[in-house]
DRENPA-3360 file (N, C-alpha, C; in nm, 2 decimals, always signed):
BEGIN
1 = MNAEERRY = +10.84/+10.61/+10.70/+10.73/+10.55/+10.64/+10.70/+10.67/+10.59 ~ +10.64/+10.69/+10.45/+10.55/+10.76/+10.41/+10.46/+10.80/+10.40 ~ +10.40/+10.90/+10.39/+10.25/+10.94/+10.36/+10.14/+10.82/+10.36 ~ +10.17/+10.77/+10.25/+10.04/+10.68/+10.15/+10.09/+10.55/+10.24 ~ +10.20/+10.52/+10.30/+10.21/+10.41/+10.38/+10.16/+10.41/+10.50 ~ +10.17/+10.50/+10.53/+10.10/+10.53/+10.67/+9.92/+10.54/+10.66 ~ +9.85/+10.58/+10.57/+9.73/+10.57/+10.57/+9.72/+10.44/+10.53 ~ +9.78/+10.39/+10.45/+9.71/+10.23/+10.42/+9.77/+10.17/+10.53;
9 = KILSRLRG = +9.82/+10.16/+10.65/+9.86/+10.09/+10.76/+9.73/+10.15/+10.85 ~ +9.69/+10.30/+10.85/+9.60/+10.32/+10.91/+9.45/+10.28/+10.85 ~ +9.44/+10.26/+10.75/+9.31/+10.16/+10.71/+9.34/+10.05/+10.76 ~ +9.43/+9.96/+10.72/+9.44/+9.82/+10.78/+9.40/+9.78/+10.93 ~ +9.46/+9.88/+11.02/+9.46/+9.88/+11.17/+9.28/+9.88/+11.18 ~ +9.22/+9.99/+11.14/+9.06/+10.03/+11.13/+9.00/+9.88/+11.09 ~ +9.04/+9.84/+11.00/+8.95/+9.71/+10.96/+8.95/+9.60/+11.04 ~ +9.10/+9.60/+11.08/+9.08/+9.52/+11.21/+9.06/+9.51/+11.36;
17 = ATAQVSAS = +9.01/+9.66/+11.36/+8.96/+9.70/+11.51/+8.81/+9.65/+11.53 ~ +8.80/+9.62/+11.65/+8.71/+9.57/+11.75/+8.62/+9.66/+11.82 ~ +8.72/+9.81/+11.82/+8.66/+9.92/+11.88/+8.70/+10.03/+11.84 ~ +8.64/+10.11/+11.88/+8.70/+10.25/+11.81/+8.85/+10.27/+11.84 ~ +8.91/+10.31/+11.72/+9.07/+10.38/+11.77/+9.09/+10.55/+11.78 ~ +9.14/+10.58/+11.85/+9.12/+10.74/+11.90/+9.26/+10.75/+11.76 ~ +9.22/+10.91/+11.77/+9.37/+10.97/+11.68/+9.47/+10.99/+11.76 ~ +9.45/+11.01/+11.87/+9.54/+10.99/+11.97/+9.64/+10.88/+11.97;
25 = SLAKEFGV = +9.61/+10.77/+11.95/+9.64/+10.64/+11.98/+9.74/+10.60/+11.86 ~ +9.67/+10.62/+11.71/+9.73/+10.60/+11.60/+9.82/+10.75/+11.58 ~ +9.83/+10.85/+11.65/+9.94/+10.93/+11.61/+10.06/+10.87/+11.71 ~ +10.00/+10.81/+11.80/+10.16/+10.77/+11.88/+10.22/+10.64/+11.82 ~ +10.12/+10.54/+11.76/+10.15/+10.43/+11.70/+10.23/+10.45/+11.54 ~ +10.22/+10.56/+11.50/+10.30/+10.63/+11.39/+10.43/+10.75/+11.41 ~ +10.40/+10.76/+11.51/+10.48/+10.89/+11.53/+10.47/+10.98/+11.47 ~ +10.33/+11.05/+11.46/+10.32/+11.18/+11.41/+10.23/+11.26/+11.51;
33 = SRQIIVGD = +10.21/+11.36/+11.47/+10.06/+11.45/+11.54/+9.90/+11.39/+11.54 ~ +9.85/+11.43/+11.60/+9.72/+11.40/+11.62/+9.65/+11.47/+11.48 ~ +9.72/+11.57/+11.46/+9.67/+11.65/+11.36/+9.67/+11.61/+11.20 ~ +9.81/+11.51/+11.19/+9.87/+11.45/+11.08/+9.68/+11.36/+11.07 ~ +9.70/+11.27/+11.18/+9.61/+11.16/+11.15/+9.48/+11.21/+11.12 ~ +9.45/+11.33/+11.17/+9.29/+11.38/+11.12/+9.30/+11.41/+10.99 ~ +9.41/+11.48/+10.92/+9.44/+11.50/+10.82/+9.44/+11.36/+10.72 ~ +9.52/+11.26/+10.75/+9.49/+11.10/+10.71/+9.34/+11.08/+10.71;
41 = IALLRAQG = +9.30/+11.07/+10.78/+9.13/+11.02/+10.79/+9.07/+11.12/+10.72 ~ +9.07/+11.22/+10.67/+8.99/+11.30/+10.56/+9.03/+11.25/+10.44 ~ +9.17/+11.24/+10.40/+9.18/+11.17/+10.29/+9.15/+11.06/+10.27 ~ +9.13/+10.95/+10.35/+9.09/+10.84/+10.35/+8.96/+10.82/+10.27 ~ +8.86/+10.91/+10.38/+8.75/+10.96/+10.36/+8.71/+10.98/+10.23 ~ +8.81/+11.08/+10.15/+8.79/+11.14/+10.01/+8.79/+11.03/+9.91 ~ +8.89/+10.89/+9.95/+8.91/+10.76/+9.86/+8.80/+10.70/+9.89 ~ +8.69/+10.71/+9.96/+8.56/+10.63/+9.93/+8.58/+10.57/+10.08;
49 = NDIIALAR = +8.65/+10.56/+10.18/+8.65/+10.46/+10.29/+8.53/+10.57/+10.38 ~ +8.44/+10.45/+10.41/+8.35/+10.53/+10.51/+8.42/+10.49/+10.65 ~ +8.46/+10.61/+10.72/+8.52/+10.60/+10.82/+8.41/+10.71/+10.92 ~ +8.38/+10.60/+11.03/+8.30/+10.73/+11.11/+8.37/+10.79/+11.24 ~ +8.35/+10.91/+11.25/+8.42/+10.97/+11.38/+8.34/+10.97/+11.49 ~ +8.36/+10.87/+11.61/+8.28/+10.89/+11.72/+8.32/+10.94/+11.84 ~ +8.29/+10.97/+11.97/+8.31/+11.01/+12.04/+8.47/+10.98/+12.13 ~ +8.47/+10.86/+12.11/+8.63/+10.81/+12.13/+8.70/+10.77/+12.02;
57 = GYVLQGGA = +8.69/+10.79/+11.93/+8.77/+10.76/+11.81/+8.71/+10.68/+11.67 ~ +8.78/+10.62/+11.57/+8.73/+10.63/+11.45/+8.71/+10.46/+11.41 ~ +8.62/+10.46/+11.34/+8.55/+10.30/+11.34/+8.53/+10.30/+11.16 ~ +8.55/+10.20/+11.13/+8.52/+10.17/+10.97/+8.40/+10.13/+10.94 ~ +8.30/+10.18/+10.89/+8.19/+10.11/+10.87/+8.16/+10.00/+10.80 ~ +8.09/+9.93/+10.86/+8.09/+9.74/+10.86/+8.17/+9.68/+10.95 ~ +8.23/+9.71/+11.00/+8.33/+9.66/+11.08/+8.44/+9.56/+11.03 ~ +8.51/+9.48/+11.10/+8.59/+9.40/+11.03/+8.59/+9.30/+10.93;
65 = RAERVFKV = +8.67/+9.32/+10.82/+8.63/+9.19/+10.73/+8.77/+9.14/+10.71 ~ +8.74/+9.03/+10.64/+8.85/+8.93/+10.63/+8.93/+9.01/+10.48 ~ +9.04/+9.00/+10.49/+9.14/+9.03/+10.40/+9.28/+8.94/+10.39 ~ +9.28/+8.92/+10.26/+9.41/+8.85/+10.20/+9.51/+8.91/+10.09 ~ +9.61/+8.89/+10.07/+9.70/+8.95/+9.96/+9.72/+8.85/+9.86 ~ +9.69/+8.88/+9.72/+9.70/+8.80/+9.60/+9.85/+8.84/+9.51 ~ +9.91/+8.75/+9.50/+10.02/+8.80/+9.38/+9.93/+8.77/+9.26 ~ +9.99/+8.85/+9.17/+9.91/+8.82/+9.05/+9.98/+8.88/+8.94;
73 = RHSDEDTE = +9.97/+8.82/+8.78/+10.02/+8.87/+8.69/+9.91/+8.84/+8.56 ~ +9.92/+8.92/+8.50/+9.83/+8.93/+8.36/+9.88/+9.08/+8.27 ~ +9.83/+9.07/+8.15/+9.84/+9.17/+8.05/+9.73/+9.30/+8.09 ~ +9.80/+9.38/+8.04/+9.72/+9.52/+8.05/+9.58/+9.48/+7.98 ~ +9.57/+9.44/+7.89/+9.44/+9.39/+7.85/+9.33/+9.32/+7.96 ~ +9.39/+9.22/+8.03/+9.31/+9.16/+8.11/+9.32/+9.23/+8.27 ~ +9.36/+9.36/+8.25/+9.34/+9.42/+8.39/+9.17/+9.42/+8.46 ~ +9.06/+9.49/+8.36/+8.94/+9.48/+8.37/+8.87/+9.36/+8.38;
81 = KELNLVVD = +8.91/+9.24/+8.34/+8.82/+9.13/+8.40/+8.91/+9.09/+8.53 ~ +9.01/+9.10/+8.54/+9.10/+9.07/+8.71/+8.99/+9.14/+8.78 ~ +8.98/+9.27/+8.77/+8.90/+9.35/+8.86/+8.77/+9.33/+8.86 ~ +8.70/+9.30/+8.78/+8.55/+9.24/+8.76/+8.53/+9.10/+8.86 ~ +8.63/+9.05/+8.84/+8.62/+8.90/+8.88/+8.59/+8.92/+9.05 ~ +8.71/+9.01/+9.09/+8.69/+9.01/+9.22/+8.60/+9.12/+9.25 ~ +8.53/+9.20/+9.22/+8.41/+9.28/+9.26/+8.29/+9.18/+9.22 ~ +8.29/+9.10/+9.16/+8.19/+8.98/+9.11/+8.17/+8.92/+9.20;
89 = AGGCVVDV = +8.24/+8.85/+9.30/+8.27/+8.75/+9.39/+8.22/+8.84/+9.52 ~ +8.22/+8.95/+9.54/+8.20/+9.04/+9.65/+8.31/+9.10/+9.75 ~ +8.42/+9.12/+9.68/+8.57/+9.19/+9.69/+8.56/+9.28/+9.69 ~ +8.67/+9.37/+9.77/+8.71/+9.49/+9.74/+8.84/+9.48/+9.72 ~ +8.91/+9.52/+9.61/+9.06/+9.57/+9.59/+9.09/+9.66/+9.66 ~ +9.14/+9.65/+9.76/+9.17/+9.76/+9.85/+9.31/+9.87/+9.80 ~ +9.40/+9.79/+9.75/+9.50/+9.83/+9.72/+9.59/+9.77/+9.59 ~ +9.69/+9.80/+9.54/+9.77/+9.75/+9.45/+9.92/+9.80/+9.49;
97 = FIYHRTYG = +10.00/+9.65/+9.52/+10.14/+9.75/+9.53/+10.20/+9.64/+9.43 ~ +10.35/+9.63/+9.43/+10.45/+9.58/+9.38/+10.57/+9.59/+9.49 ~ +10.67/+9.46/+9.46/+10.80/+9.46/+9.52/+10.93/+9.48/+9.42 ~ +10.94/+9.57/+9.42/+11.07/+9.61/+9.32/+11.19/+9.59/+9.43 ~ +11.30/+9.50/+9.37/+11.44/+9.49/+9.42/+11.50/+9.62/+9.44 ~ +11.50/+9.72/+9.39/+11.57/+9.82/+9.44/+11.49/+9.96/+9.55 ~ +11.34/+9.95/+9.47/+11.24/+10.05/+9.57/+11.17/+10.01/+9.67 ~ +11.20/+9.85/+9.69/+11.11/+9.78/+9.79/+10.94/+9.80/+9.75;
105 = EVHASMNI = +10.92/+9.80/+9.84/+10.73/+9.82/+9.82/+10.68/+9.97/+9.77 ~ +10.60/+9.94/+9.67/+10.55/+10.08/+9.64/+10.38/+10.03/+9.64 ~ +10.32/+10.11/+9.69/+10.16/+10.08/+9.75/+10.10/+10.22/+9.69 ~ +9.98/+10.16/+9.65/+9.85/+10.23/+9.60/+9.72/+10.22/+9.65 ~ +9.66/+10.32/+9.66/+9.51/+10.27/+9.74/+9.42/+10.28/+9.64 ~ +9.35/+10.17/+9.62/+9.25/+10.16/+9.50/+9.10/+10.17/+9.58 ~ +9.06/+10.11/+9.65/+8.93/+10.10/+9.72/+8.81/+10.08/+9.59 ~ +8.84/+9.95/+9.54/+8.76/+9.92/+9.40/+8.66/+9.80/+9.43;
113 = RSRVDVQA = +8.50/+9.83/+9.44/+8.40/+9.77/+9.53/+8.32/+9.75/+9.43 ~ +8.30/+9.84/+9.29/+8.21/+9.75/+9.19/+8.24/+9.78/+9.05 ~ +8.15/+9.72/+8.97/+8.21/+9.75/+8.85/+8.22/+9.90/+8.79 ~ +8.12/+9.99/+8.86/+8.14/+10.14/+8.84/+8.27/+10.17/+8.85 ~ +8.31/+10.12/+8.97/+8.48/+10.16/+9.04/+8.56/+10.13/+8.92 ~ +8.53/+9.99/+8.89/+8.62/+9.97/+8.79/+8.67/+10.05/+8.68 ~ +8.55/+10.07/+8.62/+8.52/+10.15/+8.50/+8.60/+10.27/+8.50 ~ +8.56/+10.35/+8.64/+8.62/+10.47/+8.69/+8.75/+10.48/+8.66;
121 = FLNDIASG = +8.81/+10.37/+8.72/+8.97/+10.32/+8.76/+9.01/+10.33/+8.61 ~ +8.98/+10.25/+8.54/+9.03/+10.25/+8.38/+9.01/+10.37/+8.31 ~ +8.90/+10.43/+8.30/+8.89/+10.58/+8.24/+9.01/+10.66/+8.29 ~ +9.06/+10.64/+8.43/+9.15/+10.74/+8.47/+9.28/+10.70/+8.43 ~ +9.33/+10.55/+8.40/+9.41/+10.51/+8.35/+9.46/+10.56/+8.23 ~ +9.35/+10.53/+8.13/+9.34/+10.55/+8.00/+9.35/+10.70/+7.96 ~ +9.29/+10.80/+8.04/+9.30/+10.94/+8.04/+9.45/+11.02/+8.04 ~ +9.52/+10.95/+8.13/+9.66/+11.00/+8.17/+9.74/+10.99/+8.09;
129 = KSSLLKNV = +9.85/+10.99/+8.13/+10.00/+10.93/+8.07/+10.06/+10.86/+8.15 ~ +10.00/+10.80/+8.25/+10.10/+10.70/+8.32/+10.06/+10.56/+8.32 ~ +10.12/+10.42/+8.32/+10.08/+10.28/+8.33/+10.01/+10.25/+8.43 ~ +10.01/+10.14/+8.43/+9.97/+10.05/+8.57/+10.08/+10.03/+8.60 ~ +10.07/+10.04/+8.77/+10.18/+10.01/+8.85/+10.28/+9.89/+8.79 ~ +10.17/+9.77/+8.78/+10.23/+9.62/+8.72/+10.35/+9.63/+8.64 ~ +10.32/+9.74/+8.52/+10.43/+9.73/+8.44/+10.56/+9.77/+8.47 ~ +10.60/+9.82/+8.64/+10.72/+9.80/+8.63/+10.80/+9.68/+8.68;
137 = TSGYHYHT = +10.74/+9.59/+8.72/+10.76/+9.50/+8.74/+10.74/+9.37/+8.67 ~ +10.71/+9.36/+8.51/+10.67/+9.25/+8.41/+10.57/+9.20/+8.47 ~ +10.46/+9.29/+8.49/+10.30/+9.25/+8.50/+10.29/+9.20/+8.65 ~ +10.39/+9.17/+8.71/+10.38/+9.12/+8.86/+10.34/+9.23/+8.96 ~ +10.25/+9.19/+9.06/+10.19/+9.26/+9.14/+10.09/+9.19/+9.24 ~ +10.06/+9.28/+9.36/+9.98/+9.24/+9.42/+9.87/+9.29/+9.47 ~ +9.73/+9.28/+9.54/+9.62/+9.33/+9.54/+9.64/+9.28/+9.70 ~ +9.57/+9.38/+9.80/+9.49/+9.30/+9.91/+9.37/+9.34/+9.90;
145 = ISAESEEL = +9.33/+9.20/+9.89/+9.15/+9.22/+9.88/+9.05/+9.17/+9.99 ~ +8.97/+9.24/+10.07/+8.88/+9.24/+10.17/+8.74/+9.19/+10.11 ~ +8.71/+9.10/+10.19/+8.55/+9.04/+10.19/+8.49/+9.00/+10.33 ~ +8.32/+9.00/+10.27/+8.27/+8.96/+10.41/+8.35/+8.82/+10.49 ~ +8.39/+8.78/+10.44/+8.43/+8.63/+10.50/+8.54/+8.57/+10.41 ~ +8.59/+8.47/+10.51/+8.75/+8.38/+10.45/+8.65/+8.31/+10.32 ~ +8.53/+8.27/+10.34/+8.50/+8.19/+10.24/+8.50/+8.23/+10.09 ~ +8.45/+8.40/+10.07/+8.46/+8.44/+9.97/+8.59/+8.50/+9.92;
153 = LDLIEERL = +8.71/+8.48/+10.02/+8.82/+8.52/+10.01/+8.86/+8.37/+9.92 ~ +8.85/+8.24/+9.92/+8.87/+8.14/+9.89/+8.82/+8.13/+9.75 ~ +8.70/+8.20/+9.74/+8.61/+8.20/+9.60/+8.70/+8.28/+9.52 ~ +8.74/+8.43/+9.54/+8.79/+8.52/+9.47/+8.94/+8.45/+9.41 ~ +9.00/+8.37/+9.55/+9.13/+8.29/+9.50/+9.12/+8.19/+9.41 ~ +9.00/+8.13/+9.38/+8.96/+7.99/+9.29/+8.96/+8.09/+9.14 ~ +8.88/+8.17/+9.16/+8.85/+8.24/+9.03/+8.97/+8.31/+8.99 ~ +9.08/+8.34/+9.01/+9.17/+8.40/+8.99/+9.28/+8.30/+8.93;
161 = KENGFLAP = +9.28/+8.20/+9.02/+9.37/+8.09/+8.96/+9.31/+8.04/+8.82 ~ +9.17/+7.97/+8.81/+9.10/+7.93/+8.70/+9.14/+8.01/+8.56 ~ +9.16/+8.16/+8.61/+9.18/+8.28/+8.49/+9.33/+8.30/+8.46 ~ +9.42/+8.20/+8.55/+9.56/+8.23/+8.50/+9.67/+8.36/+8.56 ~ +9.54/+8.39/+8.68/+9.59/+8.54/+8.71/+9.69/+8.50/+8.85 ~ +9.66/+8.39/+8.94/+9.79/+8.39/+9.04/+9.91/+8.36/+8.98 ~ +10.02/+8.42/+9.06/+10.15/+8.40/+9.06/+10.22/+8.36/+9.18 ~ +10.30/+8.27/+9.16/+10.39/+8.22/+9.28/+10.45/+8.33/+9.32;
169 = LQNHEPNK = +10.49/+8.30/+9.49/+10.59/+8.38/+9.54/+10.71/+8.32/+9.53 ~ +10.83/+8.40/+9.51/+10.97/+8.39/+9.45/+11.06/+8.40/+9.59 ~ +11.16/+8.32/+9.61/+11.25/+8.32/+9.71/+11.28/+8.48/+9.75 ~ +11.30/+8.56/+9.66/+11.39/+8.69/+9.68/+11.25/+8.80/+9.75 ~ +11.16/+8.75/+9.73/+11.04/+8.79/+9.78/+11.01/+8.83/+9.95 ~ +11.01/+8.88/+10.03/+10.98/+8.91/+10.18/+10.84/+8.81/+10.20 ~ +10.89/+8.72/+10.32/+10.76/+8.69/+10.35/+10.63/+8.78/+10.39 ~ +10.66/+8.90/+10.45/+10.56/+8.97/+10.48/+10.46/+9.02/+10.38;
177 = LVKK = +10.49/+9.03/+10.28/+10.40/+8.99/+10.13/+10.29/+8.97/+10.17 ~ +10.28/+8.86/+10.23/+10.18/+8.74/+10.24/+10.13/+8.78/+10.36 ~ +10.02/+8.92/+10.35/+9.96/+8.93/+10.47/+9.81/+8.87/+10.48 ~ +9.78/+8.86/+10.62/+9.64/+8.78/+10.67/+9.55/+8.89/+10.69;
% end
């Protein structure tokens, strides 16, 4: 597991936690030192995650949220529409990832919560030499979306479907991609 994957899993662990999660327990869980976890938490905070350090561990501000993974496909031009659709319905685009037959899963944190975040992301992509991660897999990609409730995730799923963005899972994709 690389550092980015570990930070992704730390954030998922904090999202699902009902109590404080200590750096020591995270270090043991991921097989790294406590200091590595402290550094990971600092990087997650720098990415905009509202993680609070308390006497007995870390908590993610706002507590546990509903979370679902959606497989989607769209053109580069529809990226803004897709992201705005999610945030306008009250969702947060936690990450983007692809499943590549050779490279496996490739993840990138996003934490897009508003139209301002959408514009900042699009500006970063436009000002660089990189393209969207989805372009490695013919437009197919996945987003972990969090929201205050399962009902909001249902609404987001409905809107993604209405706009033709939802894509069906294929036999070659591992079932673990469909996270709850």
